[in-house]
N, CA, C and O atoms as a MOPAC input file, in Angstrom:
PM7 MOZYME 1SCF
protein

 N    -16.47800 1   -13.10300 1     1.00200 1
 C    -15.29600 1   -12.25400 1     1.18000 1
 C    -15.95500 1   -10.78800 1     0.89800 1
 O    -16.83800 1   -10.54100 1     0.07700 1
 N    -15.33000 1    -9.91000 1     1.74900 1
 C    -15.69500 1    -8.62000 1     1.65300 1
 C    -15.42900 1    -7.94900 1     0.27300 1
 O    -14.39700 1    -8.19500 1    -0.35100 1
 N    -16.44900 1    -7.03500 1    -0.22000 1
 C    -16.35500 1    -6.44200 1    -1.59400 1
 C    -15.40100 1    -5.44100 1    -1.63100 1
 O    -15.03800 1    -5.06400 1    -2.74500 1
 N    -14.87700 1    -4.88600 1    -0.55900 1
 C    -13.86800 1    -3.81800 1    -0.57000 1
 C    -12.54600 1    -4.34500 1    -0.48400 1
 O    -11.64200 1    -3.59200 1    -0.11900 1
 N    -12.29400 1    -5.61100 1    -0.78700 1
 C    -10.87400 1    -6.12300 1    -0.81400 1
 C    -10.74000 1    -6.77600 1    -2.20600 1
 O    -11.09600 1    -7.93300 1    -2.43000 1
 N    -10.17100 1    -5.90500 1    -3.17300 1
 C    -10.13700 1    -6.33500 1    -4.59600 1
 C     -9.28400 1    -7.57500 1    -4.85700 1
 O     -8.09500 1    -7.60500 1    -4.53900 1
 N     -9.86700 1    -8.52500 1    -5.40100 1
 C     -9.33100 1    -9.99600 1    -5.66900 1
 C     -8.06000 1    -9.93100 1    -6.57200 1
 O     -7.34700 1   -10.93400 1    -6.59300 1
 N     -7.72800 1    -8.90000 1    -7.28300 1
 C     -6.71600 1    -9.01700 1    -8.15500 1
 C     -5.30400 1    -8.48300 1    -7.49200 1
 O     -4.27200 1    -8.44300 1    -8.16200 1
 N     -5.35200 1    -8.13600 1    -6.31200 1
 C     -4.18300 1    -7.58500 1    -5.55400 1
 C     -3.55900 1    -8.56700 1    -4.60800 1
 O     -4.12500 1    -9.62900 1    -4.34800 1
 N     -2.35500 1    -8.21700 1    -4.06600 1
 C     -1.72500 1    -9.05600 1    -3.10000 1
 C     -1.57700 1    -8.11400 1    -1.87700 1
 O     -1.38500 1    -6.91300 1    -2.06500 1
 N     -1.66900 1    -8.67000 1    -0.53700 1
 C     -1.69100 1    -7.85200 1     0.55900 1
 C     -0.55500 1    -8.27300 1     1.52300 1
 O      0.02600 1    -9.35300 1     1.41300 1
 N     -0.28600 1    -7.38200 1     2.44300 1
 C      0.58200 1    -7.73100 1     3.43500 1
 C     -0.21600 1    -7.69400 1     4.87700 1
 O     -1.32500 1    -7.16800 1     4.97500 1
 N      0.33200 1    -8.18700 1     5.76500 1
 C     -0.15800 1    -8.32500 1     7.17700 1
 C     -0.23800 1    -6.92300 1     7.77100 1
 O     -0.93200 1    -6.65200 1     8.75000 1
 N      0.54600 1    -6.02300 1     7.08800 1
 C      0.62400 1    -4.54700 1     7.65500 1
 C     -0.40300 1    -3.75700 1     6.94500 1
 O     -0.59400 1    -2.57700 1     7.24100 1
 N     -1.07700 1    -4.36300 1     6.01300 1
 C     -2.19700 1    -3.65600 1     5.27900 1
 C     -1.93200 1    -2.85700 1     4.19300 1
 O     -2.66000 1    -1.91500 1     3.87900 1
 N     -0.74700 1    -3.23000 1     3.48600 1
 C     -0.36500 1    -2.54700 1     2.15700 1
 C     -0.88900 1    -3.43700 1     1.12400 1
 O     -1.07100 1    -4.63800 1     1.32700 1
 N     -1.13400 1    -2.84700 1     0.01000 1
 C     -1.44800 1    -3.74600 1    -1.29700 1
 C     -0.39300 1    -3.64200 1    -2.36900 1
 O      0.41800 1    -2.71600 1    -2.36000 1
 N     -0.39400 1    -4.56500 1    -3.27500 1
 C      0.41500 1    -4.51400 1    -4.42000 1
 C     -0.35200 1    -4.94500 1    -5.62600 1
 O     -1.02200 1    -5.97700 1    -5.56500 1
 N     -0.29900 1    -4.17000 1    -6.80900 1
 C     -0.88200 1    -4.57700 1    -8.01600 1
 C      0.32000 1    -4.62800 1    -9.08800 1
 O      0.92500 1    -3.63600 1    -9.49400 1
 N      0.54000 1    -5.87500 1    -9.44600 1
 C      1.72400 1    -6.03500 1   -10.53800 1
 C      1.24500 1    -5.75000 1   -11.91400 1
 O      0.19500 1    -6.21800 1   -12.35400 1
 N      1.99800 1    -5.01100 1   -12.54900 1
 C      1.82000 1    -4.60100 1   -13.85500 1
 C      3.17100 1    -4.97000 1   -14.59400 1
 O      4.05100 1    -4.11200 1   -14.64500 1
 N      3.35200 1    -6.10900 1   -15.12100 1
 C      4.49600 1    -6.48000 1   -15.72400 1
 C      5.55900 1    -6.55900 1   -14.64100 1
 O      5.30400 1    -7.31300 1   -13.70100 1
 N      6.78300 1    -5.85700 1   -14.62500 1
 C      7.59200 1    -6.01400 1   -13.52900 1
 C      7.68400 1    -4.69200 1   -12.75200 1
 O      8.71900 1    -4.32600 1   -12.19600 1
 N      6.43500 1    -3.94200 1   -12.74900 1
 C      6.25200 1    -2.78100 1   -11.91500 1
 C      5.10600 1    -3.15500 1   -10.99400 1
 O      4.11200 1    -3.79700 1   -11.33000 1
 N      5.38200 1    -2.65300 1    -9.74800 1
 C      4.49100 1    -2.81200 1    -8.70400 1
 C      3.90200 1    -1.62200 1    -8.29800 1
 O      4.61400 1    -0.65800 1    -8.01300 1
 N      2.61100 1    -1.56400 1    -8.23200 1
 C      1.91000 1    -0.19000 1    -7.65600 1
 C      1.57200 1    -0.59500 1    -6.26000 1
 O      0.98500 1    -1.65000 1    -6.02200 1
 N      1.96900 1     0.30300 1    -5.28200 1
 C      1.79300 1     0.15600 1    -3.94600 1
 C      0.75000 1     1.04500 1    -3.31200 1
 O      0.69900 1     2.23700 1    -3.61500 1
 N     -0.07000 1     0.51300 1    -2.45600 1
 C     -0.70900 1     1.48200 1    -1.59100 1
 C     -1.18500 1     0.83200 1    -0.29600 1
 O     -0.73600 1    -0.25900 1     0.05900 1
 N     -2.08300 1     1.49600 1     0.39900 1
 C     -2.56700 1     0.91500 1     1.54600 1
 C     -4.16300 1     0.62100 1     1.48500 1
 O     -4.95700 1     1.27500 1     0.80900 1
 N     -4.44600 1    -0.34800 1     2.21400 1
 C     -5.78900 1    -1.10900 1     2.13100 1
 C     -7.02600 1    -0.14800 1     2.60000 1
 O     -6.79200 1     0.81600 1     3.33000 1
 N     -8.09400 1    -0.38600 1     2.24100 1
 C     -9.32200 1     0.40100 1     2.77300 1
 C     -9.35100 1     0.18900 1     4.34700 1
 O     -9.66500 1     1.12600 1     5.08100 1
 N     -9.06500 1    -0.88100 1     4.78000 1
 C     -9.07800 1    -1.18400 1     6.18600 1
 C     -8.12000 1    -0.23500 1     6.81900 1
 O     -8.43200 1     0.32000 1     7.87200 1
 N     -6.89000 1     0.00200 1     6.20400 1
 C     -5.89100 1     0.79000 1     6.91000 1
 C     -6.20000 1     2.26900 1     6.83300 1
 O     -6.00900 1     3.00800 1     7.79900 1
 N     -6.68700 1     2.70100 1     5.66300 1
 C     -7.17300 1     4.18000 1     5.67800 1
 C     -8.18500 1     4.41200 1     6.69000 1
 O     -8.15900 1     5.44400 1     7.36100 1
 N     -9.15000 1     3.44800 1     6.85900 1
 C    -10.36200 1     3.50500 1     7.64700 1
 C     -9.82700 1     3.60500 1     9.16800 1
 O    -10.39400 1     4.34800 1     9.97000 1
 N     -8.82300 1     2.90200 1     9.49100 1
 C     -8.25700 1     2.81300 1    10.84300 1
 C     -7.40000 1     4.16900 1    11.08400 1
 O     -7.46500 1     4.69700 1    12.19400 1
 N     -6.74600 1     4.63700 1    10.25600 1
 C     -6.01100 1     5.96100 1    10.32000 1
 C     -6.99500 1     7.07300 1    10.43600 1
 O     -6.71800 1     7.99100 1    11.20700 1
 N     -8.07000 1     7.10200 1     9.78700 1
 C     -8.95500 1     8.19600 1     9.75600 1
 C     -8.54100 1     9.27900 1     8.82800 1
 O     -7.74100 1     8.90600 1     7.97000 1
 N     -8.87100 1    10.46100 1     8.79100 1
 C     -8.54800 1    11.40000 1     7.63600 1
 C     -7.12400 1    11.45600 1     7.46900 1
 O     -6.46800 1    11.82500 1     8.44300 1
 N     -6.51600 1    11.14900 1     6.38000 1
 C     -5.17200 1    11.37600 1     5.96300 1
 C     -4.79200 1    12.72400 1     5.81100 1
 O     -5.51900 1    13.40200 1     5.08500 1
 N     -3.78700 1    13.28000 1     6.35000 1
 C     -3.47200 1    14.66900 1     6.30600 1
 C     -2.20000 1    14.92100 1     5.58600 1
 O     -1.99000 1    15.97400 1     4.98200 1
 N     -1.27000 1    13.84200 1     5.66500 1
 C     -0.05500 1    13.94800 1     4.93600 1
 C      0.52700 1    12.63500 1     4.45100 1
 O      0.41900 1    11.68900 1     5.23100 1
 N      1.08600 1    12.43900 1     3.36700 1
 C      1.86400 1    11.34300 1     2.84400 1
 C      3.31000 1    11.73600 1     2.60100 1
 O      3.59300 1    12.62800 1     1.80200 1
 N      4.16000 1    11.11300 1     3.24400 1
 C      5.61100 1    11.26100 1     3.08900 1
 C      6.14900 1    10.26700 1     1.99100 1
 O      6.52900 1     9.12800 1     2.26500 1
 N      6.14700 1    10.79400 1     0.74200 1
 C      6.37600 1     9.86800 1    -0.35000 1
 C      8.02100 1     9.55700 1    -0.42300 1
 O      8.86900 1    10.38100 1    -0.08200 1
 N      8.27200 1     8.40000 1    -0.86100 1
 C      9.64900 1     8.01700 1    -0.96900 1
 C     10.35100 1     8.85600 1    -2.14000 1
 O      9.64400 1     9.41600 1    -2.97800 1
 N     11.66700 1     8.93300 1    -2.18700 1
 C     12.40800 1     9.58700 1    -3.16800 1
 C     12.32700 1     8.67300 1    -4.48700 1
 O     12.42800 1     7.45100 1    -4.37200 1
 N     12.15500 1     9.23900 1    -5.66400 1
 C     12.30500 1     8.39400 1    -6.83900 1
 C     13.85100 1     8.01900 1    -7.01900 1
 O     14.80600 1     8.76100 1    -6.79100 1
 N     13.87900 1     6.70100 1    -7.48000 1
 C     15.30900 1     6.11100 1    -7.63500 1
 C     15.85100 1     5.46500 1    -6.30100 1
 O     16.90500 1     4.83100 1    -6.25500 1
 N     15.06400 1     5.67900 1    -5.27500 1
 C     15.43900 1     4.79600 1    -4.00200 1
 C     15.21200 1     3.38300 1    -4.27900 1
 O     14.20500 1     3.01400 1    -4.88400 1
 N     16.10100 1     2.58200 1    -3.86200 1
 C     15.93000 1     1.14900 1    -3.94600 1
 C     15.59200 1     0.54100 1    -2.49600 1
 O     16.20000 1     0.85900 1    -1.47400 1
 N     14.57200 1    -0.34500 1    -2.55400 1
 C     14.14000 1    -0.89200 1    -1.21200 1
 C     14.03000 1    -2.39200 1    -1.38100 1
 O     13.73600 1    -2.94000 1    -2.44300 1
 N     14.28000 1    -2.97500 1    -0.29900 1
 C     13.98500 1    -4.52500 1    -0.18000 1
 C     12.64800 1    -4.67500 1     0.53500 1
 O     12.13900 1    -3.88000 1     1.32500 1
 N     12.14600 1    -5.91800 1     0.08100 1
 C     11.02800 1    -6.39800 1     0.70600 1
 C     10.93100 1    -6.14700 1     2.32200 1
 O     11.76600 1    -6.66800 1     3.06100 1
 N      9.91700 1    -5.36000 1     2.81900 1
 C      9.70100 1    -5.18000 1     4.17800 1
 C     10.52900 1    -4.01800 1     4.65000 1
 O     10.49500 1    -3.74300 1     5.85000 1
 N     11.27900 1    -3.29900 1     3.81900 1
 C     11.90500 1    -1.93300 1     4.22600 1
 C     10.83100 1    -1.01600 1     4.39200 1
 O      9.72200 1    -1.20400 1     3.89300 1
 N     11.16000 1     0.05200 1     5.13900 1
 C     10.20100 1     1.25600 1     5.29200 1
 C     10.31400 1     1.91900 1     3.98100 1
 O     11.38400 1     2.16100 1     3.42300 1
 N      9.02100 1     2.22500 1     3.47800 1
 C      9.01600 1     2.78600 1     2.06100 1
 C      8.53200 1     4.25300 1     2.07700 1
 O      9.03800 1     5.11100 1     1.35500 1
 N      7.46000 1     4.50600 1     2.99600 1
 C      6.87600 1     5.85200 1     3.07500 1
 C      6.38000 1     6.07300 1     4.43900 1
 O      6.60600 1     5.20900 1     5.28600 1
 N      5.75900 1     7.08300 1     4.73000 1
 C      4.92100 1     7.18200 1     5.97400 1
 C      3.68700 1     8.00600 1     5.67600 1
 O      3.67900 1     8.82900 1     4.76000 1
 N      2.68800 1     7.78800 1     6.42500 1
 C      1.39700 1     8.33900 1     6.33000 1
 C      1.02800 1     8.99800 1     7.61000 1
 O      1.29300 1     8.41700 1     8.66200 1
 N      0.36600 1    10.30400 1     7.61900 1
 C     -0.09000 1    10.87700 1     8.89600 1
 C     -1.48900 1    11.12800 1     8.66700 1
 O     -1.94900 1    11.37200 1     7.55200 1
 N     -2.23500 1    11.06100 1     9.84400 1
 C     -3.66600 1    11.29800 1     9.74300 1
 C     -3.96300 1    12.12800 1    11.14500 1
 O     -3.08900 1    12.37900 1    11.97500 1
 N     -5.19400 1    12.46300 1    11.24700 1
 C     -5.65000 1    13.02700 1    12.45600 1
 C     -5.41800 1    12.31100 1    13.66600 1
 O     -5.09600 1    12.86600 1    14.71700 1
 N     -5.58600 1    11.01800 1    13.52100 1
 C     -5.37500 1    10.14900 1    14.63600 1
 C     -4.13600 1     9.49500 1    14.82000 1
 O     -3.89600 1     9.04300 1    15.93900 1
 N     -3.27000 1     9.36200 1    13.87100 1
 C     -1.96400 1     8.53500 1    13.95700 1
 C     -0.93400 1     8.93600 1    12.88400 1
 O     -1.20000 1     9.76800 1    12.01700 1
 N      0.17400 1     8.35200 1    12.97500 1
 C      1.08200 1     8.22300 1    11.99400 1
 C      1.57300 1     6.86900 1    11.84000 1
 O      1.82000 1     6.17200 1    12.82400 1
 N      1.73700 1     6.43900 1    10.57300 1
 C      2.12900 1     4.93400 1    10.43300 1
 C      3.13000 1     4.86400 1     9.19200 1
 O      3.09400 1     5.64100 1     8.23700 1
 N      3.95400 1     3.89900 1     9.34200 1
 C      4.95800 1     3.63700 1     8.22100 1
 C      4.38900 1     2.65800 1     7.32300 1
 O      3.62500 1     1.77500 1     7.71300 1
 N      4.76200 1     2.81000 1     6.10400 1
 C      4.32900 1     1.99900 1     4.87600 1
 C      5.52100 1     1.14500 1     4.60800 1
 O      6.60600 1     1.71100 1     4.47100 1
 N      5.45200 1    -0.07900 1     4.52300 1
 C      6.59400 1    -1.04300 1     4.30900 1
 C      6.42400 1    -1.50900 1     2.79000 1
 O      5.33100 1    -1.68900 1     2.25500 1
 N      7.59300 1    -1.66900 1     2.21000 1
 C      7.59300 1    -2.33000 1     0.81300 1
 C      7.13600 1    -3.63500 1     0.79000 1
 O      7.78800 1    -4.46400 1     1.42400 1
 N      6.06100 1    -4.01800 1     0.13700 1
 C      5.63200 1    -5.42100 1     0.03700 1
 C      6.47600 1    -6.27700 1    -0.75900 1
 O      6.46300 1    -7.49600 1    -0.59100 1
 N      7.26000 1    -5.67600 1    -1.67500 1
 C      8.04100 1    -6.27300 1    -2.52500 1
 C      9.44900 1    -5.37600 1    -2.75500 1
 O      9.46000 1    -4.17600 1    -2.48000 1
 N     10.64100 1    -6.07300 1    -3.28900 1
 C     11.60100 1    -5.27600 1    -3.36100 1
 C     11.61100 1    -4.66000 1    -4.82500 1
 O     11.01100 1    -5.22200 1    -5.74200 1
 N     12.38000 1    -3.37500 1    -5.01900 1
 C     12.37600 1    -2.57500 1    -6.28500 1
 C     12.89900 1    -1.47600 1    -6.25800 1
 O     13.55000 1    -1.18300 1    -5.25600 1
 N     12.79500 1    -0.67200 1    -7.18200 1
 C     13.29300 1     0.72100 1    -7.29300 1
 C     12.20600 1     1.64700 1    -7.50100 1
 O     11.40400 1     1.41200 1    -8.40400 1
 N     12.05800 1     2.86900 1    -6.63300 1
 C     11.00600 1     3.70800 1    -6.74400 1
 C     11.05000 1     4.34100 1    -8.10800 1
 O     11.96500 1     5.09500 1    -8.43700 1
 N      9.96800 1     3.99900 1    -8.95900 1
 C     10.03100 1     4.58600 1   -10.41000 1
 C      9.15100 1     5.77900 1   -10.46900 1
 O      9.41100 1     6.64800 1   -11.30100 1
 N      8.10300 1     5.91500 1    -9.64600 1
 C      7.10200 1     6.89900 1    -9.82100 1
 C      6.47100 1     6.99600 1    -8.45000 1
 O      6.25200 1     5.96900 1    -7.80700 1
 N      6.15100 1     8.27300 1    -7.95100 1
 C      5.30600 1     8.49500 1    -6.75500 1
 C      3.88600 1     9.19900 1    -7.30800 1
 O      3.73600 1     9.80500 1    -8.36900 1
 N      3.01100 1     8.96400 1    -6.39100 1
 C      1.72300 1     9.64800 1    -6.73000 1
 C      1.75700 1    11.09600 1    -6.19800 1
 O      1.23200 1    11.36900 1    -5.11900 1
 N      2.38000 1    12.03100 1    -6.96100 1
 C      2.53600 1    13.43800 1    -6.73700 1
 C      1.24200 1    14.21100 1    -6.27000 1
 O      1.26300 1    15.25900 1    -5.62400 1
 N      0.15500 1    13.56400 1    -6.67700 1
 C     -1.24700 1    14.14100 1    -6.49900 1
 C     -1.48600 1    14.21000 1    -4.90400 1
 O     -2.20300 1    15.04700 1    -4.35600 1
 N     -0.78300 1    13.21600 1    -4.26900 1
 C     -1.15600 1    13.05100 1    -2.80000 1
 C     -0.41500 1    14.21800 1    -2.01600 1
 O     -0.70400 1    14.45700 1    -0.84400 1
 N      0.50000 1    14.89700 1    -2.67100 1
 C      1.21200 1    16.06900 1    -1.90800 1
 C      0.17200 1    17.23000 1    -1.57100 1
 O      0.15800 1    17.87400 1    -0.52100 1
 N     -0.71700 1    17.38500 1    -2.67600 1
 C     -1.75500 1    18.42200 1    -2.39200 1
 C     -3.15700 1    17.89300 1    -1.97700 1
 O     -4.05300 1    18.63800 1    -1.58000 1
 N     -3.27100 1    16.58100 1    -2.09900 1
 C     -4.56000 1    16.01500 1    -1.89900 1
 C     -4.41100 1    14.62900 1    -1.22900 1
 O     -4.85800 1    13.63600 1    -1.80300 1
 N     -3.75100 1    14.52800 1     0.05500 1
 C     -3.51700 1    13.36800 1     0.70500 1
 C     -4.82000 1    12.66400 1     0.95900 1
 O     -4.74700 1    11.45300 1     1.17000 1
 N     -6.16600 1    13.31800 1     0.97400 1
 C     -7.25600 1    12.61400 1     1.29700 1
 C     -7.60400 1    11.59900 1     0.11100 1
 O     -8.47600 1    10.76100 1     0.33900 1
 N     -7.06900 1    11.61700 1    -0.96100 1
 C     -7.25100 1    10.61400 1    -2.02000 1
 C     -7.15000 1     9.28300 1    -1.55600 1
 O     -7.84700 1     8.39100 1    -2.04100 1
 N     -6.22100 1     9.05700 1    -0.52700 1
 C     -5.93100 1     7.80100 1     0.13000 1
 C     -7.11700 1     7.28700 1     0.78400 1
 O     -7.43400 1     6.10200 1     0.67500 1
 N     -7.89800 1     8.26300 1     1.57200 1
 C     -9.14800 1     7.86700 1     2.04500 1
 C    -10.31100 1     7.59400 1     1.14200 1
 O    -11.12400 1     6.70100 1     1.37800 1
 N    -10.37400 1     8.44600 1     0.02400 1
 C    -11.45200 1     8.48000 1    -0.78900 1
 C    -11.35200 1     7.20300 1    -1.84800 1
 O    -12.38000 1     6.69100 1    -2.29200 1
 N    -10.13500 1     6.76900 1    -2.18600 1
 C    -10.01200 1     5.86600 1    -3.25300 1
 C     -8.68800 1     5.07100 1    -3.07000 1
 O     -7.82500 1     5.20100 1    -3.93900 1
 N     -8.46300 1     4.25900 1    -2.00600 1
 C     -7.32900 1     3.67600 1    -1.56600 1
 C     -6.59900 1     2.75800 1    -2.66400 1
 O     -5.38700 1     2.55000 1    -2.71500 1
 N     -7.62300 1     2.22900 1    -3.56900 1
 C     -6.95300 1     1.15900 1    -4.52300 1
 C     -6.78900 1     1.70000 1    -5.80000 1
 O     -6.30700 1     0.98900 1    -6.68200 1
 N     -7.18800 1     3.10100 1    -6.07800 1
 C     -6.96900 1     3.63300 1    -7.42600 1
 C     -6.22000 1     4.89000 1    -7.42900 1
 O     -5.00500 1     4.92700 1    -7.62000 1
 N     -7.03300 1     6.03600 1    -7.19300 1
 C     -6.43800 1     7.37100 1    -7.04000 1
 C     -5.38500 1     7.60300 1    -5.97200 1
 O     -4.48300 1     8.43200 1    -6.09600 1
 N     -5.57100 1     6.73900 1    -4.80700 1
 C     -4.80100 1     6.79100 1    -3.66900 1
 C     -3.47700 1     6.08700 1    -3.44300 1
 O     -2.89600 1     6.04600 1    -2.35900 1
 N     -3.01300 1     5.47500 1    -4.70300 1
 C     -1.91900 1     4.76400 1    -4.73000 1
 C     -0.71000 1     5.48900 1    -4.30500 1
 O     -0.66100 1     6.67300 1    -4.63800 1
 N      0.37800 1     4.95300 1    -3.56200 1
 C      1.50000 1     5.57500 1    -3.13100 1
 C      2.53200 1     5.73700 1    -3.94700 1
 O      2.93400 1     6.88500 1    -4.13900 1
 N      3.12300 1     4.71600 1    -4.54400 1
 C      4.12200 1     4.78600 1    -5.48900 1
 C      4.20500 1     3.40600 1    -6.26100 1
 O      3.55600 1     2.39800 1    -5.98000 1
 N      5.04800 1     3.53500 1    -7.20100 1
 C      5.29000 1     2.41200 1    -8.19300 1
 C      6.84800 1     1.93000 1    -8.10200 1
 O      7.75300 1     2.76200 1    -8.16600 1
 N      7.09700 1     0.56900 1    -7.95200 1
 C      8.41700 1     0.15000 1    -7.80900 1
 C      8.70600 1    -0.70900 1    -9.22200 1
 O      7.87400 1    -1.48700 1    -9.68800 1
 N      9.88000 1    -0.47600 1    -9.76700 1
 C     10.18000 1    -1.19400 1   -10.99700 1
 C     11.29600 1    -2.13700 1   -10.46400 1
 O     11.89800 1    -2.06300 1    -9.39300 1
 N     11.43300 1    -3.11200 1   -11.55000 1
 C     12.38100 1    -4.18500 1   -11.26500 1
 C     12.16400 1    -5.10700 1   -10.29300 1
 O     13.05000 1    -5.59600 1    -9.59200 1
 N     10.63800 1    -5.43200 1   -10.21800 1
 C     10.13800 1    -6.30800 1    -9.10600 1
 C     10.22900 1    -7.77400 1    -9.37200 1
 O      9.92400 1    -8.21700 1   -10.47900 1
 N     10.58800 1    -8.45200 1    -8.51600 1
 C     10.72600 1    -9.93400 1    -8.60400 1
 C      9.28600 1   -10.53600 1    -8.32700 1
 O      8.76300 1   -10.50700 1    -7.21300 1
 N      8.70800 1   -11.07800 1    -9.44000 1
 C      7.28400 1   -11.45600 1    -9.15200 1
 C      7.20600 1   -12.63400 1    -7.97200 1
 O      6.18100 1   -12.74500 1    -7.29900 1
 N      8.34300 1   -13.49600 1    -7.77000 1
 C      8.16900 1   -14.50900 1    -6.82100 1
 C      8.08700 1   -14.02400 1    -5.44000 1
 O      7.62800 1   -14.71900 1    -4.53400 1
 N      8.54500 1   -12.79700 1    -5.27200 1
 C      8.26200 1   -12.27700 1    -3.79000 1
 C      6.79300 1   -12.10200 1    -3.56100 1
 O      6.42800 1   -12.01700 1    -2.38800 1
 N      5.81900 1   -12.03000 1    -4.59600 1
 C      4.31000 1   -11.98400 1    -4.22500 1
 C      4.00100 1   -13.17900 1    -3.53900 1
 O      3.04000 1   -13.10200 1    -2.77300 1
 N      4.70500 1   -14.50000 1    -3.64400 1
 C      4.37400 1   -15.64600 1    -3.09000 1
 C      4.24700 1   -15.60800 1    -1.50700 1
 O      3.59100 1   -16.39800 1    -0.82900 1
 N      5.03700 1   -14.49100 1    -1.03200 1
 C      5.11700 1   -14.34000 1     0.49900 1
 C      3.94600 1   -13.43200 1     1.01600 1
 O      3.83700 1   -13.12300 1     2.20200 1
 N      3.10900 1   -13.04300 1     0.06800 1
 C      2.01400 1   -12.07700 1     0.44900 1
 C      0.83600 1   -12.85000 1     0.49700 1
 O      0.78200 1   -14.00900 1     0.08700 1
 N     -0.29100 1   -12.10800 1     1.08600 1
 C     -1.61500 1   -12.76200 1     1.21300 1
 C     -2.33800 1   -12.50500 1    -0.12400 1
 O     -2.09300 1   -11.54900 1    -0.86000 1
 N     -3.27100 1   -13.47900 1    -0.36100 1
 C     -4.23400 1   -13.25400 1    -1.41300 1
 C     -5.41400 1   -12.52900 1    -0.77700 1
 O     -5.50500 1   -12.45000 1     0.44800 1
 N     -6.29200 1   -12.01400 1    -1.57500 1
 C     -7.50500 1   -11.34400 1    -1.01100 1
 C     -8.43300 1   -12.12600 1    -0.11300 1
 O     -9.20900 1   -11.57100 1     0.66500 1
 N     -8.32600 1   -13.44100 1    -0.24900 1
 C     -9.07100 1   -14.19000 1     0.67700 1
 C     -8.33100 1   -14.34700 1     2.03900 1
 O     -8.89700 1   -14.28300 1     3.13000 1
 N     -6.99700 1   -14.56100 1     1.85000 1
 C     -6.24900 1   -14.62300 1     3.14600 1
 C     -6.51700 1   -13.21900 1     3.90100 1
 O     -6.91000 1   -13.13700 1     5.06400 1
 N     -6.27800 1   -12.28100 1     3.16500 1
 C     -6.36200 1   -10.94800 1     3.78300 1
 C     -7.74400 1   -10.72600 1     4.54000 1
 O     -7.82400 1   -10.26600 1     5.67900 1
 N     -8.83600 1   -11.12400 1     3.73800 1
 C    -10.04000 1   -11.03600 1     4.41300 1
 C    -10.18600 1   -11.82200 1     5.77600 1
 O    -10.76200 1   -11.33900 1     6.75000 1
 N     -9.64400 1   -13.00400 1     5.75600 1
 C     -9.45100 1   -13.78200 1     7.08000 1
 C     -8.62000 1   -13.06900 1     8.11000 1
 O     -8.98400 1   -12.98600 1     9.28300 1
 N     -7.54900 1   -12.57800 1     7.67700 1
 C     -6.77300 1   -11.82900 1     8.72200 1
 C     -7.69700 1   -10.57800 1     9.24900 1
 O     -7.69000 1   -10.32300 1    10.45300 1
 N     -8.38100 1    -9.90900 1     8.47000 1
 C     -9.26200 1    -8.93000 1     9.00700 1
 C    -10.30300 1    -9.39400 1     9.97400 1
 O    -10.65500 1    -8.68700 1    10.91800 1
 N    -10.80200 1   -10.59700 1     9.73800 1
 C    -11.92000 1   -11.18200 1    10.55400 1
 C    -11.41500 1   -11.50400 1    11.92700 1
 O    -12.13500 1   -11.37100 1    12.91700 1
 N    -10.00500 1   -11.98800 1    11.99700 1
 C     -9.38900 1   -12.37500 1    13.08000 1
 C     -8.79400 1   -11.31400 1    14.10600 1
 O     -8.42000 1   -11.54800 1    15.25500 1
 N     -8.79000 1    -9.90300 1    13.32800 1
 C     -8.31800 1    -8.84900 1    14.12500 1
 C     -9.20700 1    -8.39400 1    15.28200 1
 O    -10.40900 1    -8.39300 1    15.01900 1
 N     -8.88000 1    -8.03700 1    16.41900 1
 C     -9.76800 1    -7.37700 1    17.30400 1
 C    -10.28300 1    -6.07000 1    16.82400 1
 O     -9.64000 1    -5.31700 1    16.09300 1
 N    -11.48900 1    -5.84200 1    17.28100 1
 C    -11.91100 1    -4.34800 1    16.71500 1
 C    -11.36400 1    -3.33300 1    17.56700 1
 O    -11.56400 1    -2.14400 1    17.31800 1

């Protein structure tokens, strides 16, 4: 398995990741996604307090190459956004799994994680994707 796919996270087929901390989910995009996007120039963060359902549009990200929507891997309420990305969107490129997180959702139902990919499943998905 690729070393750039943290084993403790859950993944979507759209290249978002989730780290569950109690009933709070930290959301971001994968290393593969940031690499495909190129240099991230802007992150449109969701408003705090917004409630989203699993698969709803959550945020948007723009790069020199493309713009992409970020979908909620799980349902919840936006509890916190990574305000550092407003001034330094390149954190998504530099550290997608730590400093480059997008937002945190509260009130998450852990059973929704069952619909997501494990690190191993996500690695297989990447192997099957055309270059």
